[in-house]
SEDRENLUM-297003 format. One line per 2 residues: number of its first residue (from 1); for each residue x, y, z of N, C-alpha, C. Coordinates in Angstrom, 1 decimal, decimal comma. Example, Ala and Ser with C-alpha at 12.3 -4.5 7.8 and 13.67 -1.06 7.14 Angstrom:
BEGIN
1 = 13,2 -5,7 7,8 12,3 -4,5 7,8 13,2 -3,3 7,8; 12,8 -2,2 7,1 13,7 -1,1 7,1 12,9 0,0 7,9
//
This chain:
BEGIN
1 = -19,5 1,8 2,3 -19,9 0,7 3,2 -18,8 0,3 4,1; -19,0 0,2 5,3 -18,0 -0,2 6,3 -17,7 -1,7 6,2
3 = -16,4 -2,1 6,2 -16,0 -3,5 6,1 -15,3 -3,8 7,3; -15,8 -4,7 8,1 -15,1 -5,1 9,4 -14,2 -6,3 9,1
5 = -12,9 -6,0 9,0 -12,0 -7,1 8,8 -10,7 -6,9 9,6; -10,0 -8,0 9,8 -8,7 -7,9 10,4 -7,7 -8,3 9,4
7 = -6,7 -7,5 9,2 -5,6 -7,8 8,2 -4,6 -8,7 8,8; -4,3 -9,8 8,1 -3,4 -10,8 8,5 -2,0 -10,5 8,0
9 = -1,0 -10,3 8,9 0,3 -9,9 8,5 1,4 -10,9 9,1; 2,6 -10,9 8,6 3,7 -11,7 9,1 3,9 -11,3 10,6
11 = 3,9 -12,3 11,4 4,1 -12,1 12,9 5,5 -11,5 13,2; 6,4 -11,7 12,3 7,8 -11,2 12,6 7,9 -9,7 12,4
13 = 6,8 -9,1 11,9 6,9 -7,6 11,7 6,7 -6,9 13,0; 6,2 -7,5 14,0 5,9 -6,9 15,3 6,3 -7,7 16,5
15 = 6,4 -7,1 17,6 6,7 -7,8 18,8 5,4 -8,3 19,5; 4,4 -7,4 19,4 3,1 -7,7 19,9 2,1 -7,2 18,9
17 = 1,1 -8,0 18,6 0,1 -7,6 17,5 -0,7 -6,4 17,9; -0,4 -5,3 17,2 -1,1 -4,0 17,6 -2,6 -4,1 17,3
19 = -3,1 -5,0 16,5 -4,5 -5,1 16,2 -5,3 -5,7 17,3; -4,6 -6,3 18,3 -5,2 -7,0 19,4 -5,5 -6,2 20,6
21 = -5,0 -4,9 20,7 -5,2 -4,1 21,9 -5,5 -2,7 21,5; -6,1 -2,0 22,5 -6,5 -0,6 22,2 -5,2 0,3 22,1
23 = -4,2 -0,1 22,9 -2,9 0,7 22,8 -2,2 0,4 21,5; -2,2 -0,8 21,0 -1,6 -1,1 19,7 -2,3 -0,4 18,6
25 = -3,6 -0,3 18,6 -4,4 0,4 17,6 -4,1 1,9 17,7; -3,9 2,4 18,9 -3,5 3,8 19,1 -2,2 4,1 18,5
27 = -1,2 3,2 18,6 0,1 3,3 18,0 0,0 3,4 16,5; -0,8 2,5 15,9 -1,0 2,5 14,5 -1,6 3,8 14,0
29 = -2,7 4,2 14,7 -3,5 5,4 14,3 -2,6 6,6 14,3; -1,9 6,9 15,5 -1,1 8,1 15,6 0,2 8,0 14,8
31 = 0,7 6,7 14,6 1,9 6,6 13,8 1,7 7,0 12,4; 0,5 6,6 11,8 0,2 7,0 10,5 0,1 8,6 10,4
33 = -0,6 9,2 11,3 -0,8 10,6 11,3 0,5 11,4 11,5; 1,4 10,9 12,3 2,6 11,6 12,6 3,6 11,4 11,4
35 = 3,7 10,2 10,8 4,6 10,0 9,7 4,1 11,0 8,5; 2,8 11,1 8,4 2,3 11,9 7,3 2,6 13,4 7,6
37 = 2,6 13,8 8,9 2,8 15,1 9,3 4,3 15,6 9,2; 5,2 14,7 9,7 6,6 15,2 9,7 7,5 14,5 8,8
39 = 7,1 13,4 8,1 7,9 12,6 7,2 8,7 11,5 8,0; 9,0 10,4 7,3 9,6 9,3 8,0 10,9 9,6 8,6
41 = 11,8 10,4 7,9 13,1 10,7 8,4 13,0 11,4 9,8; 12,1 12,3 9,9 12,0 13,1 11,2 11,1 12,3 12,2
43 = 10,5 11,3 11,8 9,6 10,5 12,7 10,5 9,7 13,7; 10,1 9,6 15,0 10,7 8,7 15,9 9,7 8,3 17,0
45 = 10,0 7,3 17,8 9,1 6,8 18,8 8,9 7,8 19,9; 9,9 8,6 20,2 9,7 9,6 21,2 8,6 10,6 20,9
47 = 8,6 11,1 19,6 7,6 12,0 19,1 6,3 11,3 19,1; 6,3 10,0 18,7 5,0 9,2 18,6 4,4 9,1 20,0
49 = 5,2 8,8 21,0 4,8 8,6 22,4 4,2 9,9 22,9; 4,8 11,1 22,6 4,3 12,4 23,0 2,9 12,6 22,3
51 = 2,9 12,3 21,1 1,6 12,5 20,3 0,5 11,8 20,9; 0,7 10,5 21,3 -0,4 9,7 21,8 -0,5 9,7 23,4
53 = 0,3 10,6 24,0 0,3 10,8 25,4 0,6 9,5 26,1; 1,7 8,8 25,7 2,1 7,6 26,3 3,6 7,6 26,5
55 = 4,2 6,4 26,6 5,7 6,4 26,8 6,4 5,7 25,6; 7,6 6,0 25,4 8,4 5,4 24,4 8,4 3,9 24,6
57 = 8,6 3,5 25,9 8,7 2,0 26,2 7,4 1,3 25,8; 6,3 1,9 25,8 5,0 1,3 25,4 5,0 1,0 23,9
59 = 5,6 1,9 23,1 5,7 1,7 21,7 6,7 0,6 21,4; 7,8 0,6 22,0 8,8 -0,5 21,8 8,3 -1,9 22,2
61 = 7,3 -1,9 23,0 6,7 -3,3 23,3 6,0 -3,9 22,0; 5,7 -3,0 21,1 5,0 -3,5 19,9 5,9 -3,6 18,7
63 = 6,9 -2,6 18,5 7,7 -2,6 17,4 9,2 -2,4 17,8; 10,0 -3,1 17,1 11,5 -3,1 17,4 12,1 -1,7 17,1
65 = 11,6 -1,1 16,0 12,1 0,2 15,6 11,1 0,8 14,6; 11,4 2,0 14,1 10,5 2,7 13,3 10,5 2,1 11,9
67 = 11,6 1,5 11,5 11,6 0,8 10,2 10,6 -0,4 10,2; 10,5 -1,1 11,3 9,6 -2,2 11,4 8,1 -1,7 11,4
69 = 7,9 -0,6 12,0 6,6 0,1 11,9 6,2 0,4 10,5; 7,1 1,0 9,7 6,9 1,3 8,3 6,6 0,1 7,5
71 = 7,4 -1,0 7,7 7,1 -2,3 7,1 5,7 -2,8 7,4; 5,3 -2,6 8,6 4,0 -3,1 9,0 2,9 -2,3 8,3
73 = 3,1 -1,0 8,2 2,1 -0,1 7,6 2,0 -0,4 6,1; 3,2 -0,6 5,4 3,2 -0,9 4,0 2,6 -2,2 3,7
75 = 2,9 -3,2 4,6 2,3 -4,6 4,4 0,8 -4,5 4,6; 0,3 -3,8 5,6 -1,1 -3,6 5,9 -1,8 -3,0 4,7
77 = -1,2 -2,0 4,1 -1,8 -1,3 2,9 -1,9 -2,3 1,7; -0,9 -3,1 1,4 -0,9 -3,9 0,3 -2,0 -5,1 0,5
79 = -2,1 -5,5 1,7 -3,1 -6,5 2,1 -4,5 -5,9 1,9; -4,6 -4,7 2,3 -5,9 -4,0 2,2 -6,2 -3,8 0,7
81 = -5,3 -3,5 -0,2 -5,5 -3,4 -1,6 -5,9 -4,7 -2,2; -5,2 -5,8 -1,7 -5,6 -7,1 -2,2 -7,0 -7,5 -1,9
83 = -7,4 -7,2 -0,6 -8,8 -7,4 -0,2 -9,8 -6,7 -1,0; -9,5 -5,4 -1,3 -10,4 -4,6 -2,1 -10,5 -5,1 -3,5
85 = -9,4 -5,6 -4,1 -9,4 -6,2 -5,4 -10,3 -7,4 -5,5; -10,2 -8,3 -4,5 -11,0 -9,5 -4,4 -12,5 -9,1 -4,3
87 = -12,8 -8,0 -3,5 -14,1 -7,6 -3,3 -14,7 -7,0 -4,5; -13,9 -6,1 -5,2 -14,4 -5,4 -6,4 -14,5 -6,2 -7,7
89 = -13,7 -7,3 -7,7 -13,8 -8,2 -8,9 -14,6 -9,5 -8,7; -15,2 -9,6 -7,6 -16,0 -10,8 -7,3 -17,1 -11,0 -8,4
91 = -17,1 -12,2 -8,9 -18,1 -12,6 -10,0 -17,9 -11,9 -11,3; -16,8 -11,3 -11,5 -16,4 -10,6 -12,8 -15,7 -11,7 -13,6
93 = -16,3 -12,2 -14,7 -15,6 -13,2 -15,5 -14,6 -12,7 -16,5; -14,9 -11,6 -17,1 -14,0 -11,1 -18,2 -12,7 -10,5 -17,6
95 = -11,6 -11,1 -18,0 -10,3 -10,7 -17,4 -9,9 -9,3 -17,7; -10,3 -8,8 -18,9 -10,0 -7,4 -19,3 -10,7 -6,4 -18,4
97 = -12,0 -6,7 -18,1 -12,7 -5,9 -17,2 -12,2 -6,0 -15,8; -11,7 -7,2 -15,4 -11,1 -7,3 -14,0 -9,9 -6,5 -13,9
99 = -9,1 -6,5 -15,0 -7,8 -5,7 -14,9 -8,1 -4,2 -14,8; -9,1 -3,7 -15,5 -9,5 -2,3 -15,4 -10,0 -2,0 -13,9
101 = -10,7 -2,9 -13,4 -11,2 -2,7 -12,0 -10,0 -2,7 -11,0; -9,0 -3,6 -11,3 -7,8 -3,7 -10,5 -7,1 -2,3 -10,5
103 = -6,9 -1,8 -11,7 -6,2 -0,5 -11,9 -7,0 0,6 -11,1; -8,3 0,6 -11,3 -9,1 1,6 -10,6 -8,9 1,5 -9,0
105 = -8,9 0,2 -8,6 -8,7 0,0 -7,2 -7,3 0,4 -6,7; -6,3 0,2 -7,5 -4,9 0,7 -7,1 -4,9 2,2 -6,9
107 = -5,5 2,9 -7,7 -5,4 4,4 -7,6 -6,5 5,0 -6,6; -7,5 4,2 -6,2 -8,5 4,7 -5,3 -8,6 3,9 -4,0
109 = -7,5 3,2 -3,7 -7,6 2,4 -2,4 -7,5 3,3 -1,2; -7,5 4,6 -1,4 -7,5 5,5 -0,2 -8,9 5,7 0,4
111 = -9,9 5,0 -0,2 -11,2 5,2 0,4 -11,2 4,7 1,8; -11,8 5,5 2,7 -11,8 5,2 4,1 -12,8 4,2 4,5
113 = -12,5 3,3 5,4 -13,4 2,3 5,9 -13,7 2,6 7,4; -14,9 3,1 7,7 -15,2 3,5 9,1 -15,1 2,3 10,1
115 = -15,2 1,1 9,6 -15,1 -0,1 10,5 -13,7 -0,3 11,0; -12,7 0,2 10,4 -11,3 0,1 10,8 -10,9 1,5 11,3
117 = -11,3 1,8 12,5 -11,2 3,2 13,0 -9,7 3,6 13,3; -8,8 2,6 13,5 -7,4 2,9 13,9 -6,6 3,1 12,6
119 = -7,1 3,0 11,4 -6,4 3,2 10,2 -7,1 4,2 9,3; -6,5 5,4 9,1 -7,0 6,3 8,2 -6,4 6,0 6,8
121 = -7,2 5,3 6,0 -6,7 4,8 4,7 -6,3 5,9 3,8; -6,9 7,0 3,8 -6,6 8,2 3,0 -5,2 8,7 3,3
123 = -4,9 8,8 4,6 -3,6 9,3 5,0 -2,5 8,2 4,8; -2,9 7,0 5,0 -1,9 5,9 4,8 -1,6 5,8 3,3
125 = -2,5 6,1 2,4 -2,3 6,1 1,0 -1,2 7,2 0,7; -1,3 8,3 1,3 -0,3 9,4 1,1 1,1 8,9 1,5
127 = 1,1 8,2 2,7 2,4 7,7 3,1 3,0 6,6 2,2; 2,2 5,8 1,6 2,6 4,8 0,6 3,2 5,5 -0,6
129 = 2,6 6,6 -1,0 3,1 7,3 -2,2 4,4 8,0 -1,9; 4,6 8,6 -0,7 5,8 9,4 -0,5 6,9 8,6 0,3
131 = 6,5 7,6 1,0 7,5 6,9 1,9 7,5 5,4 1,7; 6,6 4,8 0,9 6,5 3,4 0,9 7,7 2,6 0,4
133 = 8,4 3,2 -0,6 9,5 2,5 -1,2 10,7 2,4 -0,2; 10,7 3,2 0,9 11,7 3,2 1,9 11,6 1,9 2,7
135 = 10,5 1,2 2,6 10,4 -0,1 3,4 11,2 -1,2 2,8; 11,5 -1,1 1,5 12,3 -2,2 0,8 13,5 -1,7 0,1
137 = 13,7 -0,4 -0,1 14,9 0,1 -0,7 15,9 0,3 0,4; 16,4 -0,8 1,0 17,3 -0,7 2,1 18,4 -1,7 2,0
139 = 19,5 -1,6 2,8 20,6 -2,6 2,7 20,1 -4,0 3,3; 19,1 -4,0 4,1 18,6 -5,2 4,7 17,5 -5,9 3,9
141 = 17,3 -5,5 2,7 16,2 -6,0 1,9 16,2 -7,5 1,7; 17,4 -8,0 1,4 17,6 -9,5 1,2 17,3 -10,3 2,4
143 = 17,8 -9,8 3,5 17,5 -10,5 4,8 16,0 -10,5 5,1; 15,5 -9,3 5,0 14,0 -9,2 5,3 13,2 -9,9 4,3
145 = 13,6 -10,0 3,1 12,9 -10,9 2,1 12,9 -12,3 2,5; 14,0 -12,8 3,0 14,1 -14,2 3,5 13,2 -14,4 4,7
147 = 12,9 -13,3 5,5 12,0 -13,4 6,6 10,5 -13,4 6,2; 10,3 -13,2 4,9 8,9 -13,1 4,4 8,2 -11,8 4,6
149 = 9,0 -10,7 4,8 8,3 -9,4 5,0 7,6 -8,9 3,9; 7,9 -9,3 2,6 7,2 -8,7 1,5 6,3 -9,7 0,8
151 = 5,8 -10,7 1,5 4,9 -11,7 0,9 3,6 -11,0 0,5; 3,1 -10,1 1,2 1,8 -9,4 0,9 1,9 -8,8 -0,5
153 = 3,1 -8,1 -0,7 3,3 -7,4 -2,0 3,4 -8,5 -3,1; 4,2 -9,5 -2,8 4,4 -10,6 -3,8 3,1 -11,3 -4,2
155 = 2,3 -11,6 -3,2 1,0 -12,3 -3,5 0,1 -11,4 -4,3; 0,1 -10,1 -4,0 -0,7 -9,1 -4,8 -0,2 -9,1 -6,2
157 = 1,1 -9,0 -6,4 1,6 -9,0 -7,7 1,3 -10,3 -8,5; 1,3 -11,4 -7,8 1,0 -12,7 -8,4 -0,5 -12,7 -8,9
159 = -1,3 -12,1 -8,0 -2,8 -12,1 -8,3 -3,0 -11,3 -9,6; -2,4 -10,2 -9,7 -2,6 -9,3 -10,9 -1,9 -10,0 -12,1
161 = -0,7 -10,6 -11,9 0,0 -11,2 -13,1 -0,9 -12,3 -13,6; -1,6 -13,1 -12,8 -2,5 -14,1 -13,3 -3,6 -13,6 -14,2
163 = -4,1 -12,4 -13,8 -5,2 -11,8 -14,6 -4,6 -11,4 -16,0; -3,4 -10,8 -15,9 -2,7 -10,4 -17,1 -2,5 -11,6 -18,1
165 = -2,2 -12,8 -17,5 -2,0 -14,0 -18,4 -3,3 -14,5 -18,9; -4,4 -14,3 -18,2 -5,7 -14,6 -18,7 -6,0 -13,8 -19,9
167 = -5,6 -12,6 -20,0 -5,8 -11,7 -21,1 -5,0 -12,1 -22,3; -3,7 -12,3 -22,0 -2,7 -12,7 -23,0 -1,8 -13,7 -22,5
169 = -2,0 -15,0 -22,7 -1,2 -16,1 -22,1 0,2 -16,1 -22,6; 0,5 -15,4 -23,7 1,8 -15,3 -24,3 2,6 -14,1 -23,9
171 = 2,0 -13,2 -23,1 2,7 -12,0 -22,7 3,9 -12,4 -21,8; 5,1 -12,0 -22,2 6,3 -12,5 -21,5 6,7 -11,9 -20,2
173 = 6,0 -10,8 -19,8 6,4 -10,1 -18,6 5,3 -9,8 -17,6; 4,5 -10,8 -17,2 3,3 -10,5 -16,4 3,6 -9,9 -15,0
175 = 4,6 -10,5 -14,4 5,0 -9,9 -13,0 5,6 -8,5 -13,1; 6,4 -8,3 -14,2 6,9 -7,0 -14,3 5,8 -6,0 -14,6
177 = 4,9 -6,3 -15,4 3,8 -5,4 -15,7 2,9 -5,2 -14,4; 2,7 -6,2 -13,7 1,9 -6,1 -12,4 2,6 -5,2 -11,5
179 = 3,9 -5,4 -11,2 4,5 -4,5 -10,2 4,7 -3,1 -10,7; 4,9 -3,0 -12,1 5,0 -1,6 -12,6 3,7 -0,9 -12,5
181 = 2,6 -1,5 -12,6 1,3 -0,8 -12,4 1,2 -0,3 -11,0; 1,6 -1,1 -10,0 1,6 -0,6 -8,6 2,6 0,6 -8,5
183 = 3,8 0,5 -9,0 4,8 1,5 -8,8 4,4 2,8 -9,6; 3,9 2,6 -10,8 3,6 3,8 -11,6 2,4 4,5 -11,0
185 = 1,5 3,8 -10,4 0,3 4,5 -9,7 0,8 5,4 -8,7; 1,7 4,9 -7,8 2,2 5,7 -6,7 3,2 6,8 -7,2
187 = 4,1 6,4 -8,1 5,1 7,4 -8,6 4,5 8,6 -9,3; 3,5 8,3 -10,2 3,0 9,4 -11,0 2,0 10,3 -10,2
189 = 1,4 9,7 -9,2 0,7 10,6 -8,3 1,7 11,6 -7,6; 2,8 11,0 -7,1 3,8 11,8 -6,5 4,4 12,8 -7,4
191 = 4,7 12,4 -8,6 5,3 13,3 -9,6 4,3 14,4 -9,9; 3,1 14,1 -10,1 2,1 15,1 -10,4 1,9 16,1 -9,3
193 = 2,1 15,7 -8,1 2,0 16,6 -7,0 3,2 17,4 -6,7; 4,4 16,8 -7,0 5,7 17,5 -6,6 6,7 17,7 -7,7
195 = 6,7 16,9 -8,7 7,7 17,0 -9,8 7,0 16,9 -11,1; 6,1 17,8 -11,4 5,2 17,6 -12,6 5,8 17,5 -13,9
197 = 7,1 17,9 -14,1 7,7 17,7 -15,4 8,2 16,3 -15,6; 8,0 15,4 -14,6 8,3 14,0 -14,8 7,2 13,2 -15,2
199 = 6,0 13,8 -15,4 4,8 13,0 -15,8 4,0 13,8 -16,7; 2,9 13,2 -17,3 2,0 13,8 -18,2 0,6 13,9 -17,6
201 = 0,4 13,5 -16,4 -0,9 13,5 -15,8 -1,0 14,6 -14,7; -2,2 15,0 -14,4 -2,4 15,9 -13,3 -3,3 15,3 -12,2
203 = -3,0 15,7 -11,0 -3,8 15,2 -9,8 -4,3 16,5 -9,1; -5,6 16,6 -9,0 -6,1 17,8 -8,2 -7,2 17,3 -7,3
205 = -7,2 17,7 -6,1 -8,3 17,4 -5,1 -8,5 15,9 -5,0; -7,4 15,2 -5,0 -7,5 13,7 -4,8 -8,2 13,0 -6,0
207 = -8,2 13,7 -7,1 -8,8 13,1 -8,3 -7,7 12,4 -9,1; -7,7 11,0 -9,1 -6,6 10,3 -9,7 -7,1 9,7 -11,0
209 = -8,1 10,2 -11,6 -8,7 9,7 -12,9 -7,6 9,7 -14,0; -6,8 10,7 -14,1 -5,8 10,7 -15,2 -4,7 9,6 -15,0
211 = -4,4 9,3 -13,7 -3,5 8,3 -13,4 -4,1 6,9 -13,9; -5,3 6,7 -13,5 -6,0 5,5 -13,9 -6,1 5,4 -15,4
213 = -6,4 6,4 -16,1 -6,4 6,4 -17,6 -5,1 6,1 -18,2; -4,0 6,6 -17,6 -2,6 6,3 -18,1 -2,3 4,9 -17,9
215 = -2,6 4,3 -16,7 -2,3 2,9 -16,5 -3,1 2,0 -17,4; -4,3 2,3 -17,6 -5,1 1,5 -18,6 -4,5 1,6 -20,0
217 = -4,0 2,7 -20,4 -3,4 2,9 -21,7 -2,2 2,0 -21,8; -1,3 2,0 -20,9 -0,1 1,2 -21,0 -0,5 -0,3 -21,0
219 = -1,3 -0,7 -20,0 -1,7 -2,1 -19,9 -2,4 -2,6 -21,2; -3,4 -1,9 -21,7 -4,1 -2,3 -22,8 -3,2 -2,4 -24,1
221 = -2,3 -1,5 -24,3 -1,5 -1,5 -25,4 -0,4 -2,6 -25,4; 0,1 -2,9 -24,2 1,1 -3,9 -24,0 0,5 -5,3 -24,2
223 = -0,8 -5,4 -23,8 -1,4 -6,8 -23,8 -2,1 -7,1 -25,1; -2,1 -6,2 -26,1 -2,7 -6,5 -27,4 -2,0 -7,8 -28,0
225 = -2,8 -8,7 -28,5 -2,3 -9,9 -29,0 -1,9 -9,7 -30,5
//
């Protein structure tokens, strides 16, 4: 089902909101495809401009540099996941069932939404897995944190931590478990595809069911009262 939404992000992430113009949406669409194709290290605005048959100057009107573009994409993704969690857990009263749905959503958030034509969620999911941590594993992380660049991720973690506390109000590490579920989902998909001796799960043909099963195992065992 197509979901027509606009993702709300920190205005400091961009110079001009790319969601508001056709050129901005083109930058996002081709930026995702090019980062996936060449990797973030090799990616630059000159290559992006060539890919979209535009000019470097046009890209710089929207983003200060490629790091800010990556931050934007990562923030967009986590807000998208948060939206899907709200959608998928609507009217679900049992917190244990909600947590299982959350875990399923985390590993299957790559489902494409035709109503958002400028974002290929499946390709963006691959970028989050392979490049996402580069958005905050930087020397500037504290400064960027003060600017509120990671609020989408924090709010998502808080949302999941609250469900964890509903299951077990005495669990001492709800935020740690929440963020670990996110990181494990991405890391073990990456390990399964590239460094298989670092994990015990397999991923084939975008089937993430073993990752989902593993996350449920950890969560359920840790939250036993």
